[in-house]
N, C-alpha and C positions, 0 to 999 in steps of 0.2 A: 385817932380822935374821931368822934362821931360828927357827922354833918348836922348843922342846925339851920332851921328855917325861921325867918321873921317876915310876918305879913307887912307888905308895904302899902297895898291899896286893894280895895274891894269895889266891884261894880256889879250892878244888877241889870239884866236885860229882861224886859217883859214882852212876851209875844201875845198878841190878842187878835181875835177875829174881827175884821172890819167889813163885814158884808160878804157878798158873792160877786164874781165877775160875770161877764156875758155868757160864759160857758157853764155857769152854775157851780164853779169851784170857789172854795173859801178864799177870801183875801186876807192874808196874815200880815200884820204890821208889827214892827219892832220899836220899842222905846228903851233906850239905854240910860241908866242913871249911874254916873260915876261919883267918886268921892263919898261913897257909903262908909260909915265908920267901920273900921276893921274889927272892932269889938262887937258889932251888931250880931245878935243871935239869929239863927235861921228862922225861929218863930217870929221874931219882930220883923224881919225882912218879908216873910210870907204874909203876915198880917197887914203890913203896909201896902204890899202889892194888891191884896184883896180890896183895900180901901181905894187904891188908884183905879182898880177895875170898876168899882161903883161910880167913881167920878167920871170915868170915860164912858160908862154905859155900854161897854163892850165885854165880850166873854174872854177871860184869860185862858190862853192855850198852853203856855209854858212860861216858867220862871227860871232864869239861869243866873246863878251867882258865880262870879269869877274873882278869884283871889290871885294877886300877884305877890310872889314871895322872893326874898333874897336868901339864897342858900350859901352858907359858909362852912368852912371846916374849922370850927373853933372849939 
């Protein structure tokens, strides 16, 4: 039998630039959003992150989507 995977949970982490430190290096902060709908498309997640970027007034550096799956042999 083939293994099957079922999405259990999706979360998104937004990394954004929050200024520079005393050494002149970028300060990168993280904001994690859990309980994202598992059916949310990558486009809708990206567009939502861009809106959050506008609200923060900070530059988006990276957007990470994490899916947790249950894998069974059914």
